C-alpha positions as a printed NumPy array, in Angstrom:
array([[ 14.304, -56.991,  13.204],
       [ 17.298, -55.986,  15.305],
       [ 19.618, -56.405,  12.314],
       [ 17.386, -54.194,  10.146],
       [ 17.187, -51.526,  12.851],
       [ 20.961, -51.58 ,  13.231],
       [ 21.373, -51.273,   9.463],
       [ 18.923, -48.359,   9.445],
       [ 20.863, -46.66 ,  12.242],
       [ 24.183, -47.084,  10.405],
       [ 22.755, -45.727,   7.133],
       [ 21.301, -42.64 ,   8.818],
       [ 24.512, -42.021,  10.769],
       [ 26.587, -42.411,   7.6  ],
       [ 24.524, -40.01 ,   5.489],
       [ 23.74 , -37.418,   8.183],
       [ 26.984, -35.402,   7.674],
       [ 26.416, -35.478,   3.899],
       [ 22.946, -33.942,   4.345],
       [ 24.461, -31.214,   6.521],
       [ 27.146, -30.545,   3.908],
       [ 24.631, -30.457,   1.053],
       [ 22.47 , -27.942,   2.919],
       [ 25.529, -25.742,   3.508],
       [ 26.407, -25.909,  -0.188],
       [ 22.849, -24.968,  -1.166],
       [ 22.791, -22.057,   1.268],
       [ 26.109, -20.769,  -0.044],
       [ 24.921, -20.986,  -3.658],
       [ 21.727, -19.091,  -2.834],
       [ 23.83 , -16.371,  -1.208],
       [ 26.208, -16.167,  -4.181],
       [ 29.154, -17.814,  -2.416],
       [ 31.15 , -20.874,  -3.508],
       [ 30.793, -22.488,  -0.093],
       [ 32.511, -25.592,   1.285],
       [ 32.452, -29.064,  -0.183],
       [ 29.463, -31.272,   0.638],
       [ 31.81 , -33.741,   2.35 ],
       [ 33.399, -31.084,   4.578],
       [ 31.466, -32.277,   7.69 ],
       [ 33.19 , -35.671,   7.383],
       [ 36.572, -33.937,   7.311],
       [ 35.649, -31.791,  10.319],
       [ 34.569, -34.814,  12.343],
       [ 37.741, -36.724,  11.443],
       [ 39.921, -33.75 ,  12.375],
       [ 38.168, -33.218,  15.709],
       [ 38.304, -36.927,  16.56 ],
       [ 42.099, -36.884,  16.274],
       [ 42.439, -33.895,  18.605],
       [ 42.706, -33.954,  22.374],
       [ 39.678, -32.937,  24.413],
       [ 40.329, -30.179,  26.952],
       [ 37.76 , -29.17 ,  29.562],
       [ 37.806, -26.386,  32.184],
       [ 39.31 , -27.264,  35.555],
       [ 36.978, -28.54 ,  38.215],
       [ 34.131, -29.784,  36.012],
       [ 32.069, -32.756,  37.152],
       [ 31.736, -36.069,  35.264],
       [ 28.578, -34.773,  33.561],
       [ 30.743, -32.673,  31.232],
       [ 32.55 , -35.841,  30.157],
       [ 29.489, -38.029,  29.545],
       [ 27.126, -35.373,  28.121],
       [ 28.412, -35.611,  24.496],
       [ 28.031, -39.398,  24.595],
       [ 24.482, -39.044,  25.945],
       [ 23.61 , -36.601,  23.147],
       [ 24.943, -38.945,  20.471],
       [ 23.283, -41.974,  22.083],
       [ 19.902, -40.237,  22.108],
       [ 20.29 , -39.18 ,  18.468],
       [ 21.188, -42.731,  17.425],
       [ 18.233, -44.119,  19.411],
       [ 15.908, -41.756,  17.552],
       [ 17.411, -42.879,  14.248],
       [ 16.928, -46.553,  15.142],
       [ 13.335, -46.032,  16.335],
       [ 12.041, -44.489,  13.093],
       [  9.662, -46.932,  11.344],
       [ 11.65 , -47.191,   8.119],
       [ 13.287, -50.616,   7.825],
       [ 10.836, -52.229,  10.239],
       [  7.265, -51.197,  11.154],
       [  8.416, -49.98 ,  14.573],
       [ 10.043, -51.296,  17.735],
       [  7.526, -51.051,  20.608],
       [ 10.172, -50.356,  23.26 ],
       [ 11.826, -47.572,  21.263],
       [  9.189, -46.251,  18.877],
       [  6.729, -44.937,  21.448],
       [  6.084, -41.234,  20.898],
       [  5.916, -40.065,  24.512],
       [  9.038, -41.965,  25.551],
       [ 10.962, -40.499,  22.601],
       [  9.957, -36.966,  23.621],
       [ 11.397, -37.633,  27.091],
       [ 14.503, -39.146,  25.519],
       [ 15.074, -36.028,  23.41 ],
       [ 14.637, -33.938,  26.547],
       [ 17.34 , -36.031,  28.244],
       [ 19.859, -35.027,  25.575],
       [ 19.011, -31.352,  25.958],
       [ 19.153, -31.628,  29.759],
       [ 22.581, -33.315,  29.711],
       [ 24.129, -30.699,  27.416],
       [ 22.533, -27.905,  29.429],
       [ 23.991, -29.276,  32.672],
       [ 27.418, -29.601,  31.056],
       [ 27.219, -25.981,  29.86 ],
       [ 26.333, -24.77 ,  33.361],
       [ 29.019, -26.966,  34.886],
       [ 31.685, -25.259,  32.763],
       [ 30.972, -22.017,  34.679],
       [ 31.144, -20.081,  31.419],
       [ 28.816, -17.096,  31.347],
       [ 28.029, -17.474,  27.644],
       [ 27.539, -21.261,  27.837],
       [ 25.226, -20.801,  30.814],
       [ 23.242, -18.154,  28.95 ],
       [ 22.882, -20.498,  25.97 ],
       [ 21.728, -23.308,  28.29 ],
       [ 19.076, -21.042,  29.794],
       [ 17.811, -20.053,  26.35 ],
       [ 17.829, -23.678,  25.17 ],
       [ 15.664, -24.797,  28.098],
       [ 13.272, -21.887,  27.54 ],
       [ 12.805, -22.829,  23.891],
       [ 12.493, -26.521,  24.845],
       [  9.535, -25.689,  27.094],
       [  7.711, -24.535,  23.963],
       [  9.095, -26.986,  21.403],
       [  8.553, -30.278,  23.229],
       [  4.797, -29.847,  23.927],
       [  4.267, -28.785,  20.313],
       [  6.178, -31.81 ,  19.017],
       [  4.201, -34.094,  21.316],
       [  0.833, -32.649,  20.265],
       [  1.749, -32.728,  16.571],
       [  2.807, -36.394,  16.652],
       [  0.063, -37.593,  18.983],
       [ -2.518, -35.719,  16.958],
       [ -1.361, -37.587,  13.896],
       [ -0.93 , -41.013,  15.483],
       [ -2.907, -41.452,  18.674],
       [ -6.404, -40.889,  17.274],
       [ -7.406, -44.516,  17.075],
       [ -4.002, -45.753,  15.872],
       [ -1.926, -45.99 ,  19.053],
       [  1.128, -44.053,  20.207],
       [  3.797, -45.936,  18.271],
       [  5.775, -44.112,  15.59 ],
       [  4.556, -46.729,  13.13 ],
       [  1.076, -45.214,  13.535],
       [  2.353, -42.236,  11.512],
       [  2.554, -44.401,   8.389],
       [ -0.148, -44.113,   5.709],
       [ -2.085, -41.36 ,   7.448],
       [ -4.979, -39.74 ,   5.564],
       [ -3.701, -36.36 ,   4.465],
       [ -5.914, -33.31 ,   4.224],
       [ -6.275, -29.932,   5.873],
       [ -5.507, -31.524,   9.252],
       [ -2.328, -33.058,   7.873],
       [ -1.323, -29.748,   6.333],
       [ -1.664, -27.985,   9.685],
       [  0.293, -30.761,  11.419],
       [  3.154, -30.572,   8.939],
       [  3.21 , -26.767,   9.297],
       [  3.564, -27.109,  13.069],
       [  6.201, -29.804,  12.67 ],
       [  8.193, -27.646,  10.25 ],
       [  8.482, -24.881,  12.851],
       [  9.556, -27.502,  15.393],
       [ 12.103, -28.775,  12.866],
       [ 13.637, -25.308,  12.582],
       [ 13.962, -25.083,  16.367],
       [ 15.279, -28.622,  16.908],
       [ 17.929, -28.244,  14.203],
       [ 18.978, -24.716,  15.284],
       [ 17.981, -23.006,  12.058],
       [ 17.054, -19.447,  11.134],
       [ 14.773, -17.7  ,  12.057],
       [ 14.909, -19.293,  15.535],
       [ 18.644, -19.972,  15.809],
       [ 21.71 , -19.846,  13.583],
       [ 24.265, -22.634,  13.24 ],
       [ 26.764, -20.374,  11.489],
       [ 27.177, -17.731,  14.178],
       [ 29.587, -17.737,  17.112],
       [ 28.532, -14.339,  18.372],
       [ 28.   , -15.052,  22.054],
       [ 25.024, -12.739,  22.555],
       [ 22.875, -14.406,  19.877],
       [ 23.805, -18.089,  19.674],
       [ 21.766, -20.733,  21.444],
       [ 22.538, -24.285,  20.354],
       [ 26.15 , -23.492,  19.449],
       [ 26.66 , -22.008,  22.9  ],
       [ 26.047, -25.397,  24.53 ],
       [ 29.175, -26.779,  22.867],
       [ 31.288, -23.685,  23.493],
       [ 33.517, -25.382,  26.093],
       [ 33.878, -28.716,  24.255],
       [ 36.826, -29.563,  22.033],
       [ 38.447, -32.51 ,  20.315],
       [ 36.616, -35.823,  20.268],
       [ 33.905, -34.511,  22.595],
       [ 33.029, -31.741,  20.156],
       [ 33.02 , -34.364,  17.383],
       [ 30.412, -36.361,  19.324],
       [ 28.231, -33.278,  19.842],
       [ 28.388, -32.339,  16.159],
       [ 27.732, -35.909,  15.019],
       [ 24.707, -36.004,  17.325],
       [ 23.33 , -32.806,  15.783],
       [ 23.795, -34.201,  12.255],
       [ 22.031, -37.485,  13.069],
       [ 19.252, -35.667,  14.912],
       [ 18.735, -33.326,  11.957],
       [ 18.404, -36.133,   9.413],
       [ 16.109, -38.065,  11.773],
       [ 13.771, -35.074,  12.027],
       [ 13.802, -34.649,   8.251],
       [ 12.841, -38.319,   7.891],
       [ 10.156, -37.934,  10.529],
       [  8.721, -34.987,   8.601],
       [  8.66 , -37.137,   5.472],
       [  6.72 , -39.838,   7.331],
       [  3.927, -37.323,   8.033],
       [  3.366, -36.791,   4.3  ],
       [  1.803, -39.083,   1.687],
       [  4.052, -41.699,   0.169],
       [  4.967, -45.05 ,   1.555],
       [  7.998, -45.919,  -0.554],
       [ 11.685, -45.339,   0.095],
       [ 11.975, -43.136,  -2.986],
       [  9.046, -40.975,  -1.903],
       [ 10.528, -40.57 ,   1.572],
       [ 13.912, -39.63 ,   0.105],
       [ 12.183, -37.057,  -2.111],
       [ 10.409, -35.523,   0.89 ],
       [ 13.717, -35.329,   2.795],
       [ 15.257, -33.431,  -0.137],
       [ 12.234, -31.112,  -0.29 ],
       [ 12.37 , -30.328,   3.424],
       [ 16.148, -29.842,   3.392],
       [ 15.798, -27.416,   0.479],
       [ 12.892, -25.628,   2.161],
       [ 14.852, -25.17 ,   5.392],
       [ 17.773, -23.756,   3.4  ],
       [ 15.521, -21.359,   1.493],
       [ 13.939, -20.134,   4.742],
       [ 17.413, -19.542,   6.178],
       [ 18.315, -17.481,   3.121],
       [ 15.142, -15.403,   2.871],
       [ 14.545, -14.659,   6.542],
       [ 16.632, -13.088,   9.278],
       [ 16.951, -14.448,  12.782],
       [ 14.125, -13.114,  14.935],
       [ 14.701, -11.497,  18.303],
       [ 14.793, -13.879,  21.229],
       [ 11.592, -12.436,  22.694],
       [  9.746, -13.174,  19.436],
       [ 10.65 , -16.885,  19.419],
       [  7.863, -17.821,  21.922],
       [  5.301, -16.196,  19.632],
       [  6.541, -18.231,  16.689],
       [  6.508, -21.501,  18.619],
       [  3.129, -20.698,  20.152],
       [  1.814, -20.416,  16.596],
       [  3.176, -23.907,  15.94 ],
       [  1.315, -25.228,  18.993],
       [ -1.921, -23.651,  17.777],
       [ -1.473, -25.305,  14.386],
       [ -0.873, -28.694,  16.021],
       [ -3.934, -28.306,  18.26 ],
       [ -6.039, -27.259,  15.267],
       [ -4.877, -30.37 ,  13.441],
       [ -6.124, -32.548,  16.298],
       [ -9.454, -30.733,  16.322],
       [ -9.95 , -31.289,  12.605],
       [ -9.058, -34.975,  12.901],
       [-11.553, -35.37 ,  15.739],
       [-14.198, -33.714,  13.595],
       [-13.332, -36.061,  10.739],
       [-12.244, -33.323,   8.346],
       [-10.605, -34.703,   5.212],
       [-10.594, -31.533,   3.109]])
């Protein structure tokens, strides 16, 4: 079991930059641009890993360990997904994983504040504000799908009956996916305009191998959430799951192309809608709706 989980972790970590590169290529093509190569994220990570890491003077040790914490949390999420094995009880528990994801966000937020950069601190404040809306919605969406008579393990998400309740749950999870992966209309990975960026602002003061760890963590986390979205949909085979990952990656890219980033004050309304969808999904499951 441990060997299969380790193999699963290595496969997800190996393909995560490729998924990021493919989504960038697709977005560029939809916008009429040639775009970078699909393997460009691998080159970026290799280049950053060879560079020296420079931090502002006077920072505490949290700024040094925060990138490692972020990558460790992302890899733990990748290992806990019930793909190669039905699920590891100590890692695949839904509530504990929500707290683990919060730990990554908390560590990067502290590091951003510790840098004493005004823009990094502003991004940390925005990230925590969005997290207060995203994490409850993610918890309700997953528990609504798994906890109703099936337990709170991630393996309880497998082979769920899919109907109107499942459709509402996947709609809520898709909005959470956009927020967790810093995608338009909630955030924008491509911008470095200080007044609008959120997730990118957390890594503003990192460089070299530390920035490589932060970017690798975001790639692994993104692919893990795409896989988790695929687990909420009908299937059960590796090929079906891979197809759902491709569908969700394409859908995210299309949304980024068709929609503009919303104003910061409109993000709570969008995420509140996701929470309502997740709660409605639970209500329908409790009522036994299978339409």
